[in-house]
C-alpha positions as CSV (number, residue, x, y, z in Angstrom):
1,M,16.5,24.8,6.7
2,S,13.1,22.3,5.2
3,D,9.7,24.0,4.8
4,I,8.5,21.3,6.9
5,S,10.1,18.8,8.3
6,V,9.1,15.8,10.6
7,R,11.1,13.1,12.3
8,E,10.2,9.8,14.4
9,L,6.4,10.3,13.9
10,N,4.1,8.0,16.0
11,W,0.6,8.0,16.6
12,S,-1.9,5.4,18.1
13,A,-6.2,5.5,18.3
14,D,-7.4,2.5,19.8
15,G,-4.0,0.6,20.8
16,R,-3.8,0.2,17.3
17,R,-0.2,2.2,15.5
18,L,-1.4,3.7,12.5
19,V,1.6,5.7,12.0
20,Q,5.5,4.2,12.8
21,D,8.8,6.2,13.0
22,V,7.8,7.9,10.1
23,T,10.6,11.0,9.2
24,F,11.0,13.0,5.9
25,S,11.6,16.6,5.0
26,V,10.2,18.5,2.4
27,N,11.8,21.8,0.7
28,R,10.3,24.6,-1.3
29,G,9.3,24.2,-4.7
30,E,9.4,20.3,-4.2
31,A,6.5,18.3,-4.4
32,L,6.8,14.8,-1.9
33,G,4.3,12.2,-2.6
34,L,2.4,9.7,-0.1
35,I,1.1,5.9,-1.5
36,G,0.5,3.1,0.0
37,P,-2.6,0.6,0.3
38,N,-5.7,1.5,2.2
39,G,-5.6,1.2,5.1
40,S,-1.7,2.0,5.0
41,G,-1.7,5.2,7.2
42,K,-1.5,7.8,4.6
43,S,-4.2,9.8,6.0
44,S,-3.6,9.1,9.7
45,L,0.1,10.3,8.7
46,L,-1.3,13.9,6.8
47,R,-3.5,14.6,9.6
48,C,-0.6,14.7,12.3
49,V,1.2,16.8,10.1
50,A,-1.3,19.4,9.4
51,G,-1.5,19.7,13.4
52,I,-5.3,18.3,13.1
53,T,-4.1,15.0,15.2
54,K,-1.3,15.0,17.6
55,P,1.0,12.5,17.5
56,D,1.9,10.7,20.2
57,S,5.6,11.1,20.2
58,G,7.6,13.1,17.5
59,E,9.0,16.3,16.0
60,I,6.9,18.3,13.4
61,A,8.4,21.6,12.4
62,Y,7.6,24.4,9.6
63,G,10.4,26.2,9.0
64,G,12.1,25.4,11.8
65,N,9.6,26.6,14.3
66,P,7.6,23.3,16.1
67,L,4.5,23.5,15.2
68,S,3.1,22.6,18.3
69,K,4.2,26.1,19.4
70,L,2.5,27.9,16.8
71,S,-0.1,30.2,17.2
72,T,-3.4,29.3,15.2
73,R,-3.0,32.1,13.0
74,A,0.9,31.6,12.1
75,R,0.4,28.1,11.6
76,A,-2.1,29.3,9.0
77,H,0.4,31.2,7.2
78,H,2.8,27.8,7.5
79,L,0.3,25.2,6.1
80,A,-3.0,25.0,4.1
81,F,-4.8,21.7,4.5
82,V,-7.3,19.9,1.8
83,E,-8.9,16.9,3.6
84,Q,-10.6,14.4,1.3
85,M,-14.3,15.3,0.6
86,Q,-16.3,16.2,3.2
87,H,-20.1,16.2,3.0
88,S,-21.6,19.8,4.3
89,T,-24.9,21.3,3.7
90,T,-23.4,25.3,4.1
91,E,-25.0,28.0,2.6
92,M,-22.3,29.6,1.2
93,R,-21.3,30.2,-2.3
94,V,-18.4,29.4,-4.0
95,S,-16.2,32.9,-3.8
96,D,-17.1,32.9,-0.4
97,I,-15.4,29.3,0.7
98,V,-12.2,30.9,-1.1
99,A,-12.1,33.5,0.5
100,L,-12.0,31.6,4.0
101,G,-8.0,31.3,2.8
102,R,-7.3,35.0,3.4
103,I,-8.7,34.9,6.8
104,P,-5.5,34.6,8.4
105,Y,-4.3,37.8,6.9
106,R,-7.6,39.4,8.1
107,R,-7.6,41.8,11.9
108,R,-10.6,40.8,13.3
109,L,-13.8,41.5,12.0
110,S,-12.3,43.2,9.1
111,L,-13.6,43.0,5.3
112,L,-11.6,41.8,2.8
113,A,-8.7,44.2,1.6
114,E,-8.0,44.9,-2.5
115,E,-5.2,42.6,-2.4
116,D,-7.8,39.6,-0.9
117,H,-9.9,40.1,-3.7
118,A,-7.4,40.0,-6.6
119,I,-5.6,36.8,-4.6
120,V,-9.2,34.9,-4.2
121,Q,-9.9,35.8,-8.0
122,A,-6.1,34.4,-9.0
123,A,-7.2,31.3,-7.1
124,M,-10.3,30.5,-8.4
125,D,-9.3,31.5,-12.1
126,T,-6.3,28.8,-11.6
127,M,-9.2,26.2,-10.3
128,D,-11.5,27.1,-13.2
129,L,-14.6,28.2,-10.8
130,I,-14.9,32.5,-12.4
131,P,-18.4,30.6,-13.8
132,L,-19.4,29.0,-10.6
133,A,-18.5,32.0,-8.2
134,D,-22.3,32.8,-7.4
135,R,-22.8,29.1,-7.0
136,M,-24.4,27.9,-3.4
137,W,-21.8,25.0,-1.9
138,R,-25.3,22.8,-1.5
139,N,-26.1,22.7,-5.3
140,M,-21.9,21.6,-6.7
141,S,-21.1,18.2,-7.8
142,G,-18.0,16.5,-5.5
143,G,-15.5,18.1,-8.4
144,E,-16.7,21.4,-8.2
145,R,-16.5,21.1,-4.2
146,Q,-13.0,19.4,-4.2
147,R,-12.0,22.3,-7.0
148,A,-13.7,25.1,-4.2
149,N,-11.1,23.7,-1.6
150,I,-8.1,23.4,-3.2
151,A,-9.0,27.0,-4.6
152,R,-9.2,28.2,-0.5
153,A,-6.1,26.6,-0.2
154,L,-4.2,28.2,-2.7
155,A,-5.6,31.7,-1.8
156,Q,-4.3,31.0,1.9
157,R,-0.8,31.6,0.3
158,A,0.4,29.4,2.6
159,K,4.5,28.0,2.8
160,V,3.6,24.4,2.8
161,L,0.5,22.8,1.1
162,V,-0.5,19.1,2.1
163,L,-3.3,17.5,-0.1
164,D,-5.3,14.1,0.9
165,E,-6.4,12.7,-2.2
166,P,-7.2,15.9,-4.3
167,T,-7.9,14.5,-7.5
168,N,-10.9,12.1,-6.2
169,H,-14.0,13.4,-7.7
170,L,-12.6,15.2,-10.5
171,D,-12.7,14.7,-13.9
172,V,-9.8,13.4,-16.0
173,R,-8.8,17.4,-17.2
174,H,-9.0,18.8,-13.6
175,Q,-7.2,15.8,-12.1
176,L,-4.4,16.6,-14.5
177,D,-4.5,20.0,-14.2
178,V,-4.0,20.1,-10.2
179,L,-1.6,18.1,-10.7
180,R,0.3,20.0,-12.7
181,L,-0.4,23.0,-10.9
182,V,0.7,21.0,-7.9
183,R,4.1,20.2,-9.6
184,D,4.8,23.7,-10.4
185,L,4.0,25.5,-7.3
186,P,6.6,27.3,-5.7
187,Q,5.2,25.9,-2.0
188,A,6.4,22.5,-0.7
189,V,3.7,20.2,-1.0
190,V,3.0,17.2,0.5
191,I,0.0,15.3,-1.4
192,C,-1.5,11.7,-1.0
193,L,-2.4,9.9,-3.9
194,H,-4.4,6.4,-4.9
195,D,-3.7,6.6,-8.7
196,L,0.3,5.4,-8.5
197,S,0.9,6.5,-12.4
198,L,-0.1,10.0,-11.5
199,A,2.3,9.6,-8.3
200,A,5.2,9.3,-10.2
201,R,4.4,11.5,-12.9
202,Y,3.8,14.5,-11.0
203,C,5.7,13.9,-7.6
204,D,9.8,14.4,-6.9
205,R,9.9,12.3,-4.5
206,L,7.9,9.2,-3.1
207,I,6.9,7.8,0.5
208,V,5.4,4.5,0.2
209,M,3.4,3.1,3.4
210,Q,2.3,0.1,4.5
211,D,1.1,-0.3,7.9
212,G,1.9,2.8,9.4
213,R,5.4,2.5,8.4
214,M,7.7,4.2,5.8
215,V,8.7,1.4,3.7
216,A,10.3,3.2,0.4
217,H,11.7,6.7,0.5
218,G,13.2,8.2,-2.7
219,S,12.8,9.4,-6.1
220,P,9.9,7.4,-7.8
221,E,12.8,5.3,-10.4
222,A,14.3,4.4,-7.1
223,V,11.2,3.5,-5.2
224,L,8.5,1.8,-7.9
225,T,10.5,-1.3,-8.4
226,P,8.7,-4.7,-9.3
227,E,9.5,-5.9,-6.1
228,L,8.0,-3.5,-4.2
229,F,4.6,-3.3,-6.3
230,H,4.6,-7.2,-5.7
231,N,5.2,-6.9,-2.1
232,V,3.1,-4.0,-0.9
233,F,0.4,-3.9,-3.5
234,A,0.3,-7.4,-4.5
235,I,0.0,-6.3,-8.1
236,D,2.4,-7.2,-11.4
237,A,3.8,-4.0,-12.8
238,R,6.9,-1.8,-13.3
239,L,7.8,1.9,-13.8
240,Q,8.4,2.7,-17.5
241,V,10.0,5.6,-18.4
242,G,9.0,6.9,-22.1
243,P,11.9,9.0,-24.5
244,D,10.0,12.2,-23.3
245,G,11.3,11.8,-19.7
246,K,7.2,10.9,-18.4
247,R,6.9,7.7,-15.9
248,D,3.9,5.6,-15.9
249,V,2.9,2.8,-13.9
250,Q,2.3,-0.6,-16.4
251,I,0.6,-3.1,-14.6
252,A,0.4,-6.7,-16.0
253,H,-3.3,-8.6,-17.1
């Protein structure tokens, strides 16, 4: 049974179909990447998958459980969602932001248990946030905020991690750190990425979106053909695989 399955998903807004007949599944330990031009429906699809937006039709299930029938707490046990960077003026500290990931496991009004504190510390350490633990959110850079949001999702310990362009605002080192982490996580991961080379290198499978439709789905080697680069991205490019197995997209100039 897949950790997440999506079947014939459709969603429209303002009379325009933004997600059309999308079907896929992701298993534990697998990273599925979403790529496509701006406006192709990637973020709209992720918001449906995460339960933020209610689709017009189709089915979404986590571990065989329909998303629509899961309580808020049960949903949080199954799914952690990191949206694109949102502006906020919250007065919370970094450690408090990350600790929000433990809310689904706490009784009402109860304090964090020792195990919760250990999980929060581990998530902050993974995202290189220990030195920033007491920094206020309003004083953080965009990249630091993004790392805190990812740490919060890690602390949630959900079975599925859904990430919408998590490398935005990050410097190169932290981009690579995040993607190595995603590749090695035991959870099922659905991740939207803008950088084609990073998507090819760190994802097990790719879905290519265009005009709300899934136009290709498979391994990076099967999906990223010169024809697809031309037809979907309007670029002259090809996928290269080095002797070490690393994949890289080479764009002609």
